[in-house]
C-alpha positions in Angstrom: 19.4 -62.9 21.0 16.4 -61.4 19.2 15.3 -58.1 20.7 11.5 -57.5 20.9 10.3 -53.9 20.0 9.5 -53.1 23.6 12.9 -54.2 24.8 14.6 -52.1 22.1 12.8 -49.0 23.4 13.8 -49.6 27.0 17.4 -50.1 26.0 17.4 -46.8 23.9 15.9 -44.8 26.8 18.5 -46.3 29.2 21.3 -45.4 26.8 20.0 -41.8 26.5 19.7 -41.4 30.2 23.3 -42.7 30.6 24.6 -40.2 28.1 22.7 -37.3 29.6 24.1 -38.0 33.1 27.5 -36.7 31.9 25.9 -33.5 30.5 24.3 -30.3 31.8 20.6 -31.0 31.6 19.7 -27.3 31.5 21.9 -26.9 28.4 20.4 -29.8 26.7 16.9 -28.6 27.2 17.5 -25.1 25.9 15.7 -24.4 22.6 17.3 -22.1 20.1 15.5 -19.6 17.8 17.4 -20.0 14.5 14.7 -18.4 12.4 14.4 -15.1 14.3 16.5 -12.3 15.7 16.1 -12.2 19.5 15.8 -8.9 21.4 19.4 -9.0 22.7 20.8 -9.4 19.2 19.1 -6.1 18.0 21.4 -4.2 20.4 24.5 -5.6 18.7 25.9 -3.1 16.2 27.0 -6.1 14.0 23.4 -6.9 13.4 22.4 -3.5 12.0 22.2 -4.8 8.4 19.7 -7.4 9.6 17.5 -4.7 11.2 17.7 -2.5 8.1 16.8 -5.3 5.6 14.1 -6.6 7.9 12.4 -3.2 8.4 12.4 -2.4 4.7 11.1 -5.9 4.0 8.3 -5.4 6.6 7.2 -2.2 4.8 7.3 -3.7 1.4 5.1 -6.7 2.5 2.7 -4.4 4.3 2.3 -1.7 1.6 2.9 -3.7 -1.6 2.6 -7.3 -0.6 4.3 -10.6 -1.0 2.0 -12.1 -3.6 -1.2 -11.7 -1.5 -3.3 -8.9 -0.2 -1.7 -5.8 1.2 -2.3 -2.0 1.2 -2.0 -1.8 -2.6 -4.6 -4.5 -3.4 -7.1 -3.6 -0.7 -7.1 0.1 -1.6 -7.5 -1.0 -5.3 -10.5 -3.2 -4.4 -12.5 -0.7 -2.2 -11.9 2.0 -4.8 -12.5 1.6 -8.6 -9.2 0.1 -9.7 -10.1 -3.6 -9.2 -13.2 -5.7 -8.9 -13.5 -9.1 -7.3 -13.6 -12.2 -9.5 -12.9 -14.7 -6.8 -15.0 -16.3 -4.1 -13.6 -15.1 -0.8 -16.3 -13.4 1.3 -13.9 -10.9 2.9 -12.8 -9.7 -0.6 -16.3 -9.4 -1.8 -17.2 -7.4 1.3 -14.3 -4.9 0.6 -15.1 -4.7 -3.1 -18.8 -4.1 -2.3 -17.9 -1.4 0.2 -19.8 -3.2 2.9 -17.1 -4.7 5.1 -17.6 -7.1 7.9 -17.7 -6.3 11.6 -14.1 -6.2 12.9 -14.8 -9.3 15.0 -15.3 -11.3 11.8 -12.2 -10.1 10.1 -11.6 -8.1 6.9 -9.2 -8.2 3.9 -7.6 -5.0 5.2 -6.5 -6.5 8.5 -3.2 -7.9 7.2 -2.2 -4.5 5.8 -3.1 -2.8 9.1 -1.1 -5.2 11.2 1.8 -5.1 8.7 1.9 -1.3 8.6 1.9 -1.1 12.4 4.7 -3.7 12.5 6.7 -1.9 9.8 6.2 1.4 11.6 7.8 0.0 14.7 10.6 -1.9 12.9 11.5 1.2 10.8 11.8 3.4 13.8 14.0 0.9 15.7 16.2 0.3 12.7 16.6 4.0 12.1 17.6 4.5 15.7 20.1 1.6 15.5 21.7 3.3 12.4 21.7 6.7 14.1 23.5 5.3 17.2 25.9 3.0 15.3 29.5 4.0 15.7 30.3 3.7 12.0 27.0 5.0 10.5 24.9 7.8 12.0 22.2 10.1 10.7 24.0 11.0 7.6 24.0 7.4 6.4 21.8 6.6 3.4 20.1 3.8 5.3 19.0 6.2 8.0 17.5 8.5 5.4 15.6 5.6 3.7 14.3 4.1 6.9 13.0 7.5 8.1 11.2 8.1 4.9 9.5 4.8 4.9 8.6 5.2 8.5 6.8 8.4 7.5 4.9 6.5 4.8 3.4 4.2 7.4 1.6 7.2 8.9 0.4 8.4 5.5 -0.9 4.9 4.6 -2.7 4.4 7.9 -4.2 7.9 7.5 -5.4 7.5 3.9 -6.6 3.9 4.2 -8.2 3.5 7.6 -10.9 5.3 9.6 -9.9 8.6 11.2 -9.2 6.9 14.5 -6.1 4.8 14.5 -4.2 3.9 17.8 -0.5 4.8 17.7 2.0 3.8 20.4 5.8 3.5 20.8 5.4 0.4 23.0 7.1 -2.8 22.0 4.0 -4.9 21.6 1.9 -4.8 18.5 -1.4 -4.0 20.2 -0.5 -2.3 23.4 -3.2 -1.8 26.1 -2.8 2.0 26.3 -2.3 3.5 22.8 -4.3 6.7 22.2 -6.0 7.1 18.8 -5.1 9.6 16.1 -7.2 11.2 13.4 -6.0 10.9 9.9 -5.0 14.5 9.9 -3.0 14.0 13.0 -1.2 11.0 11.4 -0.3 13.2 8.4 0.9 15.9 10.7 3.0 13.4 12.7 4.6 12.2 9.5 6.0 15.7 8.6 8.9 15.9 11.0 9.8 12.3 10.3 10.0 13.1 6.6 11.9 16.3 7.4 14.5 14.3 9.3 15.1 12.1 6.3 15.8 14.8 3.8 15.6 12.9 0.5 13.5 12.8 -2.7 11.5 9.9 -1.3 10.9 11.9 1.9 10.0 15.0 0.0 7.3 13.1 -1.9 5.9 11.6 1.3 5.8 15.1 2.8 4.1 16.4 -0.3 1.6 13.6 -0.2 0.8 14.3 3.5 0.5 18.0 2.9 -1.8 17.5 0.0 -4.1 15.5 2.2 -4.0 18.3 4.7 -5.0 20.9 2.1 -1.8 22.8 2.5 -1.4 23.4 -1.2 1.6 25.8 -1.3 3.5 23.8 1.3 3.0 20.6 -0.8 4.5 22.4 -3.8 7.4 23.5 -1.7 8.1 20.0 -0.6 8.2 18.4 -4.1 9.5 21.2 -6.3 13.0 19.9 -6.2 12.2 16.3 -7.3 13.1 15.6 -10.9 10.3 14.2 -13.1 12.4 11.2 -13.9 12.8 10.1 -10.3 11.4 6.7 -9.1 11.6 4.9 -5.8 10.6 1.2 -6.2 9.4 -1.4 -3.7 11.3 -4.4 -4.9 9.7 -7.8 -5.7 11.3 -11.1 -6.7 10.7 -14.5 -8.1 11.5 -16.4 -5.0 10.7 -13.9 -2.3 8.0 -11.3 -2.3 6.1 -11.7 -5.6 4.4 -8.7 -7.1 0.9 -8.9 -5.6 -1.1 -7.5 -8.6 0.5 -10.1 -10.9 -0.1 -12.9 -8.4 -3.7 -12.0 -7.5 -4.5 -11.8 -11.2 -2.6 -14.9 -12.3 -4.9 -16.9 -9.9 -8.0 -15.1 -11.2 -8.9 -13.2 -8.0 -9.1 -9.6 -9.2 -10.0 -8.0 -12.5 -9.1 -4.5 -13.9 -12.2 -2.3 -13.5 -13.8 0.0 -16.0 -16.5 2.5 -15.0 -17.1 0.4 -11.9 -20.3 1.6 -10.2 -21.5 3.5 -13.2 -20.0 5.8 -15.8 -20.9 8.9 -13.7 -18.2 8.1 -11.1 -16.2 5.0 -12.2 -13.2 5.8 -14.3 -12.8 4.1 -17.7 -9.5 2.4 -16.8 -9.6 0.1 -19.8 -10.0 2.9 -22.3 -12.8 3.3 -24.9 -15.7 1.1 -24.0 -13.5 -1.2 -22.0 -13.7 -4.1 -24.5 -10.6 -3.7 -26.8 -7.0 -3.7 -25.5 -6.1 -1.6 -28.5 -7.9 1.3 -27.0 -6.0 1.0 -23.7 -4.5 4.2 -22.2 -0.7 3.9 -22.7 -0.3 4.3 -18.9 -2.3 1.2 -18.3 -2.0 -1.6 -20.9 -4.1 -4.7 -20.4 -5.2 -8.0 -21.9 -8.2 -10.2 -21.3 -7.7 -13.8 -20.0 -10.2 -15.9 -22.0 -10.5 -18.4 -19.1 -12.1 -15.8 -16.9 -11.7 -15.3 -13.2 -11.3 -17.8 -10.4 -15.1 -17.7 -10.5 -15.4 -18.1 -14.3 -18.7 -16.3 -14.3 -16.7 -13.1 -14.3 -14.4 -11.8 -17.0 -10.7 -11.4 -16.2 -9.1 -8.2 -17.5 -5.4 -8.4 -16.7 -3.4 -5.2 -16.2 0.1 -5.1 -17.7 1.6 -2.4 -15.5 3.0 -5.2 -13.4 3.5 -8.0 -16.0 5.7 -10.3 -13.9 6.2 -11.7 -10.4 9.3 -9.6 -10.2 7.7 -6.3 -11.3 8.7 -3.6 -8.9 6.1 -1.0 -7.6 6.8 2.7 -7.7 6.0 4.0 -4.2 6.9 7.5 -5.1 7.9 9.2 -8.4 8.7 12.5 -10.1 5.4 12.0 -11.9 3.7 12.2 -8.5 5.6 15.4 -7.8 4.2 17.1 -10.9 0.7 15.8 -10.1 0.9 17.3 -6.6 2.0 20.6 -8.2 -0.9 20.4 -10.7 -3.6 19.9 -8.0 -2.0 22.6 -5.8 -1.9 25.0 -8.8 -5.6 24.5 -9.4 -6.3 25.4 -5.8 -4.0 28.5 -5.9 -4.8 29.9 -9.3 -1.7 28.5 -11.1 -1.3 26.8 -14.5 -2.3 23.3 -13.7 -3.1 22.4 -17.3 0.4 23.0 -18.6 1.8 20.7 -15.9 -0.5 17.9 -16.9 0.2 18.3 -20.6 4.0 18.3 -20.1 3.6 14.9 -18.4 1.4 13.6 -21.2 3.9 14.7 -23.9 6.6 12.5 -22.3 4.4 9.4 -21.6 6.6 6.9 -23.4 9.8 7.7 -21.5 8.0 8.0 -18.1 6.2 4.7 -18.4 9.2 2.9 -19.9 11.0 3.7 -16.7 8.3 2.1 -14.6 6.9 -0.9 -16.6 9.0 -4.0 -17.5 9.2 -4.5 -21.2 7.1 -1.4 -21.9 8.1 -1.0 -25.6 6.7 -4.5 -26.4 3.5 -3.8 -24.6 2.9 -0.3 -26.1 5.0 0.1 -29.3 4.0 3.7 -30.0 2.8 5.5 -26.8 1.2 8.9 -27.1 -1.3 11.1 -25.4 -3.0 14.1 -26.9 -2.9 17.4 -25.0 -5.8 18.1 -22.7 -8.1 21.1 -23.0 -9.6 23.1 -20.2 -13.1 21.7 -19.6 -14.4 25.1 -18.5 -15.8 24.6 -15.0 -14.1 24.0 -11.6 -15.9 20.7 -11.0 -14.9 19.4 -14.4 -11.3 20.6 -13.8 -11.2 18.6 -10.5 -12.5 15.5 -12.3 -9.8 15.9 -15.0 -7.0 16.4 -12.5 -8.1 13.4 -10.4 -8.6 11.3 -13.6 -5.0 12.1 -14.6 -3.8 11.1 -11.1 -5.8 7.9 -11.3 -4.2 6.8 -14.6 -0.6 7.9 -13.8 -0.7 6.4 -10.3 -2.9 3.4 -10.9 -1.9 0.5 -8.6 0.5 2.5 -6.4 -1.8 2.9 -3.4 -2.9 6.5 -4.0 -6.5 6.1 -5.3 -8.3 5.7 -2.0 -6.7 8.8 -0.5 -7.6 10.7 -3.6 -11.3 9.7 -3.4 -11.4 10.7 0.2 -9.7 14.0 -0.6 -12.4 14.7 -3.3 -15.0 14.5 -0.5 -12.9 16.4 2.0 -12.0 19.4 -0.1 -14.1 19.4 -3.3 -17.6 19.0 -2.0 -18.3 15.5 -3.5 -20.4 12.8 -1.8 -19.2 9.2 -1.4 -21.8 8.1 -4.0 -20.3 10.5 -6.5 -16.7 9.3 -6.3 -16.8 5.7 -5.0 -18.3 2.7 -6.9 -22.1 3.0 -6.2 -25.4 1.5 -7.3 -25.7 -2.1 -8.5 -23.0 -4.5 -7.5 -21.8 -7.1 -10.1 -22.3 -10.0 -7.7 -25.9 -9.0 -6.8 -27.4 -6.3 -4.6 -25.9 -2.9 -4.3 -22.7 -1.3 -3.1 -22.5 -0.2 0.5 -21.3 3.1 1.9 -17.8 2.2 3.3 -15.1 4.6 2.3 -12.3 3.5 4.7 -11.0 0.4 6.4 -11.6 -0.6 10.0 -8.8 -1.2 12.4 -8.0 -4.7 13.5 -10.3 -6.3 16.1 -7.5 -6.8 18.5 -7.4 -3.0 19.1 -10.4 -3.6 21.2 -8.0 -4.7 24.0 -6.7 -1.1 24.1 -8.0 0.6 27.2 -7.7 4.0 25.5 -9.6 2.9 22.3 -13.2 2.3 21.5 -13.7 0.2 18.4 -17.0 2.1 17.8 -15.0 5.3 17.2 -13.8 3.8 13.9 -16.4 5.1 11.4 -15.6 3.5 8.1 -18.5 5.4 6.4 -16.8 8.8 7.0 -14.2 9.9 4.4 -13.2 12.9 6.6 -9.5 13.1 7.6 -10.4 15.1 10.7 
């Protein structure tokens, strides 16, 4: 007998109903969640490794990125490290320092959401390690998780307006989270770093204290960190690609040089910015002859992160010495010797951070610096050294804001200003807005987020 299509369907349904009659229908209709850890599982001590890996991964994606925009790239774009060679309107708005209204969305939204998610995940994972019967607060995972938890406060304080809602609630955008100033975020990070007790935590503490203008305390925090120390956020070929490599390999961003004018934009490409042979040994680069994603613009490709797998130094002994140098300037110490000691060892220090460094820079060297003679010039020199040693590590935006906070500069003197390369002029933004969803918070007013103010207070 030939079965028509409509008869076949009826018979299949009948067979299915017959088979289900012998089963528990509630059990059949249950839907599993194989791709996520459910709340109940997080209470199981056997799942602590999953919590640890997930929390560290959340921080890496939020701060460094998974091949796309994150804290690193957005801070590089709004400052003078990168300029936009793509066509995305949100990226142009960030680069131009004239960001969109939060309701329209901004490039920095992903980093904001990611940092808030990582903040919560790191806290919960650290608590799980602390209460685990076989681990506890002396375990290395607890130390690392606490340190990274502190860094979420530092990043939110440096990158975003001085009004960021913080809550311990389970939801991402709780309805009743009070705002913190940037200074309050830095202060709140200090006991978190103190509980961690590691070189990574010491550097986070020193970074927060530097932003608070507590110079001597900052030195005390980092003095025990060896200059050779590095803590890397790890990237891979198949997982989280290095974002700077990825965003340049598709032509979206180009390495800046005196962006916004020679008076305030740093010469990151060395010399007149045209010849890679004149590159600073801390920041090798090449030019891609095909140009950017928008081929109207030239594509200068940094070589600090030459591969998808290049890891990013979140904190280093280099930074410890730079913190000491800035503090020494403010307390009458020998800041110049500290800077020159670093320069004398540039080859070894960069080889420890850059993949294949010896092939990129065969004979690295830096001449000793001379005292320029005036305090404003000394500040410029110290910040220029920080910019080149720490390029592409998420420090630059905080440094520019600190120059305004403590050294009497205006935003137009330190941020890219004047004519913009895509037409018109740069705006006046010096910080990122919080995500629009924070408007649902009954204790928060989106209008309190002033992105034109560099103040941490």
